[in-house]
RODO-2510 file (C-alpha; in nm, 4 decimals, decimal comma):
residues 192
     n   res          X          Y          Z
     1     x     2,2599     2,6517    -2,3666
     2     x     2,1962     2,2905    -2,4764
     3     x     2,4838     2,1630    -2,2578
     4     x     2,3220     2,3322    -1,9602
     5     x     1,9913     2,1518    -2,0246
     6     x     2,1721     1,8207    -2,0666
     7     x     2,3551     1,8762    -1,7384
     8     x     2,0258     1,9626    -1,5663
     9     x     1,8571     1,6505    -1,7065
    10     x     2,1439     1,4255    -1,5916
    11     x     2,1362     1,5862    -1,2464
    12     x     1,7602     1,5352    -1,2089
    13     x     1,7803     1,1712    -1,3215
    14     x     2,0670     1,1138    -1,0771
    15     x     1,8712     1,2608    -0,7851
    16     x     1,5623     1,0537    -0,8690
    17     x     1,7697     0,7332    -0,8989
    18     x     1,9530     0,8024    -0,5741
    19     x     1,6223     0,8657    -0,3962
    20     x     1,4818     0,5419    -0,5356
    21     x     1,7874     0,3460    -0,4151
    22     x     1,7550     0,4949    -0,0647
    23     x     1,3822     0,4162    -0,0574
    24     x     1,4478     0,0597    -0,1738
    25     x     1,7184     0,0138     0,0918
    26     x     1,4771     0,1370     0,3604
    27     x     1,1930    -0,0916     0,2561
    28     x     1,3818    -0,4011     0,1422
    29     x     1,2846    -0,6888     0,3658
    30     x     1,3975    -1,0342     0,4525
    31     x     1,2437    -1,3539     0,3240
    32     x     0,9167    -1,4141     0,5084
    33     x     0,9959    -1,7852     0,5326
    34     x     0,6444    -1,8744     0,4283
    35     x     0,5161    -2,2183     0,3495
    36     x     0,5407    -2,3292    -0,0108
    37     x     0,2560    -2,1893    -0,2246
    38     x     0,0913    -1,9664     0,0360
    39     x    -0,2674    -1,8555    -0,0295
    40     x    -0,2512    -1,4804    -0,0997
    41     x    -0,5072    -1,2019    -0,0753
    42     x    -0,4286    -0,8574    -0,2191
    43     x    -0,6694    -0,6113    -0,0562
    44     x    -0,6566    -0,2420    -0,1407
    45     x    -0,8393     0,0882    -0,1348
    46     x    -0,7749     0,3194    -0,4268
    47     x    -0,9218     0,6674    -0,4611
    48     x    -0,7490     0,7741    -0,7838
    49     x    -0,6482     0,4363    -0,9275
    50     x    -0,2801     0,4454    -0,8262
    51     x    -0,3055     0,1890    -0,5483
    52     x    -0,5159    -0,0315    -0,7762
    53     x    -0,2342    -0,0339    -1,0362
    54     x     0,0141    -0,1483    -0,7723
    55     x    -0,2261    -0,4206    -0,6500
    56     x    -0,2683    -0,5439    -1,0069
    57     x     0,1103    -0,5498    -1,0552
    58     x     0,1483    -0,7625    -0,7409
    59     x    -0,1169    -1,0052    -0,8685
    60     x     0,0470    -1,0194    -1,2115
    61     x     0,3777    -1,1177    -1,0507
    62     x     0,2701    -1,3682    -0,7836
    63     x    -0,0981    -1,4436    -0,8362
    64     x    -0,3411    -1,4301    -0,5498
    65     x    -0,6915    -1,2949    -0,5135
    66     x    -0,7599    -0,9239    -0,5664
    67     x    -1,0058    -0,7550    -0,3316
    68     x    -1,1004    -0,3898    -0,3746
    69     x    -1,2142    -0,2408    -0,0451
    70     x    -1,5450    -0,0634    -0,1088
    71     x    -1,7285     0,1346     0,1569
    72     x    -2,0391     0,3433     0,1876
    73     x    -2,0109     0,7163     0,1347
    74     x    -1,8526     0,9083    -0,1470
    75     x    -1,6108     1,1928    -0,1832
    76     x    -1,6879     1,5137    -0,3710
    77     x    -1,5571     1,5428    -0,7281
    78     x    -1,3772     1,8656    -0,6362
    79     x    -1,0314     1,7723    -0,5063
    80     x    -1,0154     2,0480    -0,2419
    81     x    -1,3545     1,9471    -0,1026
    82     x    -1,2447     1,5810    -0,0994
    83     x    -0,9267     1,6720     0,0888
    84     x    -1,1243     1,8610     0,3532
    85     x    -1,3733     1,5751     0,3983
    86     x    -1,1024     1,3076     0,4217
    87     x    -0,8991     1,5122     0,6726
    88     x    -1,2052     1,5492     0,8944
    89     x    -1,2794     1,1764     0,8711
    90     x    -0,9244     1,0830     0,9702
    91     x    -0,9195     1,3300     1,2603
    92     x    -1,2502     1,1904     1,3882
    93     x    -1,1393     0,8253     1,3576
    94     x    -1,4221     0,7593     1,1111
    95     x    -1,4682     0,3991     0,9948
    96     x    -1,7022     0,3693     0,6948
    97     x    -1,9191     0,0595     0,6594
    98     x    -1,7786    -0,2014     0,4208
    99     x    -1,9981    -0,2721     0,1174
   100     x    -1,8235    -0,5947     0,0172
   101     x    -1,6584    -0,8726     0,2099
   102     x    -1,3947    -1,1410     0,1853
   103     x    -1,5867    -1,4683     0,1868
   104     x    -1,3306    -1,6778     0,3723
   105     x    -1,0466    -1,4816     0,5316
   106     x    -0,9286    -1,7962     0,7148
   107     x    -0,8033    -1,9495     0,3886
   108     x    -0,5317    -1,6852     0,3385
   109     x    -0,1766    -1,7123     0,4694
   110     x    -0,0576    -1,3747     0,3404
   111     x    -0,2644    -1,0586     0,3105
   112     x    -0,1209    -0,7683     0,1142
   113     x    -0,2924    -0,4468     0,2237
   114     x    -0,2668    -0,1402     0,0021
   115     x    -0,3533     0,2155     0,0939
   116     x    -0,2772     0,5638    -0,0250
   117     x    -0,0952     0,7739     0,2331
   118     x    -0,3551     1,0272     0,3402
   119     x    -0,2031     1,2884     0,5703
   120     x     0,0498     1,0499     0,7141
   121     x    -0,1731     0,7484     0,7725
   122     x    -0,3829     0,4785     0,6056
   123     x    -0,7283     0,5672     0,4753
   124     x    -1,0450     0,5213     0,6850
   125     x    -1,1527     0,2567     0,4333
   126     x    -0,8415     0,0474     0,4996
   127     x    -0,8864     0,0951     0,8745
   128     x    -1,2430    -0,0385     0,8432
   129     x    -1,1149    -0,3418     0,6541
   130     x    -0,8368    -0,4166     0,9040
   131     x    -1,0636    -0,3760     1,2050
   132     x    -1,3383    -0,5948     1,0527
   133     x    -1,1361    -0,9109     0,9922
   134     x    -0,9531    -1,1390     1,2319
   135     x    -0,6086    -1,1687     1,0769
   136     x    -0,4352    -1,3098     1,3831
   137     x    -0,1438    -1,5297     1,2799
   138     x    -0,1412    -1,4063     0,9207
   139     x     0,1460    -1,2264     0,7544
   140     x     0,0311    -0,8816     0,6440
   141     x     0,2411    -0,7072     0,3811
   142     x     0,1711    -0,3344     0,3386
   143     x     0,1996    -0,1388     0,0169
   144     x     0,1595     0,2359     0,0164
   145     x     0,1167     0,4893    -0,2613
   146     x     0,1762     0,8577    -0,2080
   147     x     0,2036     1,1933    -0,3772
   148     x     0,5227     1,2980    -0,1999
   149     x     0,4809     1,1981     0,1654
   150     x     0,6395     0,8523     0,1546
   151     x     0,5111     0,6037     0,4094
   152     x     0,5107     0,8333     0,7177
   153     x     0,2947     0,6634     0,9893
   154     x     0,1005     0,4341     0,7554
   155     x     0,2770     0,1133     0,8583
   156     x     0,2875     0,1948     1,2310
   157     x    -0,0844     0,2750     1,2226
   158     x    -0,1557    -0,0471     1,0330
   159     x     0,0431    -0,2450     1,2926
   160     x    -0,1525    -0,0828     1,5752
   161     x    -0,4867    -0,1711     1,4151
   162     x    -0,4026    -0,5231     1,2955
   163     x    -0,4309    -0,7190     1,6189
   164     x    -0,2350    -1,0442     1,6346
   165     x    -0,1045    -1,0372     1,2798
   166     x     0,2573    -1,0130     1,1742
   167     x     0,2966    -0,6925     0,9730
   168     x     0,6027    -0,7194     0,7531
   169     x     0,8640    -0,4468     0,7785
   170     x     0,9241    -0,4900     0,4070
   171     x     0,6896    -0,2291     0,2663
   172     x     0,6324    -0,1269    -0,0931
   173     x     0,6285     0,2539    -0,1015
   174     x     0,5614     0,3990    -0,4444
   175     x     0,5043     0,7453    -0,5800
   176     x     0,1720     0,7641    -0,7618
   177     x     0,1159     0,4617    -0,9834
   178     x     0,4856     0,3791    -1,0315
   179     x     0,5401     0,0040    -1,0051
   180     x     0,9142    -0,0076    -1,0819
   181     x     1,0925    -0,2482    -0,8477
   182     x     0,7883    -0,4571    -0,7521
   183     x     0,9406    -0,7766    -0,8924
   184     x     1,2571    -0,7310    -0,6833
   185     x     1,0534    -0,6513    -0,3721
   186     x     0,8423    -0,9647    -0,4148
   187     x     1,1576    -1,1727    -0,4758
   188     x     1,3106    -1,0358    -0,1531
   189     x     0,9905    -1,1315     0,0296
   190     x     1,0385    -1,4879    -0,0971
   191     x     0,7175    -1,4770    -0,2967
   192     x     0,8538    -1,4659    -0,6536
***
């Protein structure tokens, strides 16, 4: 019986590692060829804290300014009620009012934008942020957290909303709050 459990454990670890390697191969990008010492903003919306952990890991590795996207309105404490409200907001194209602002967006060369994947897309809060600021000419680097859906349409939707900016195809896609591989991703971007 113990050999069976060991075999099962090895099989599960192998599947997880193989999935991680495939994900990394899909999201690994080329050097962004940025100027030396670019000014970096790391903007994110985090409902449960997972996206915040990834944003903090990015800052820890390359520096930059952290900016938590805060908007008016709240979600119910009950998860099912929150899911229903968020689905309705996304379907209606809702854009909540921002409660805080970036003082001088013009100073940044690179803007990391982090969002949970909510039903295949970025959150309404991130959409409000992207549609509020003129990021034309800036390099925007997405990072996405998810509970099993991967990136789905998050990056395509971000590209559609971010007028005039260059959205990097090198995307960090992480399950929950897992930050494994961030250093390598940032190195591949030419930022570490």
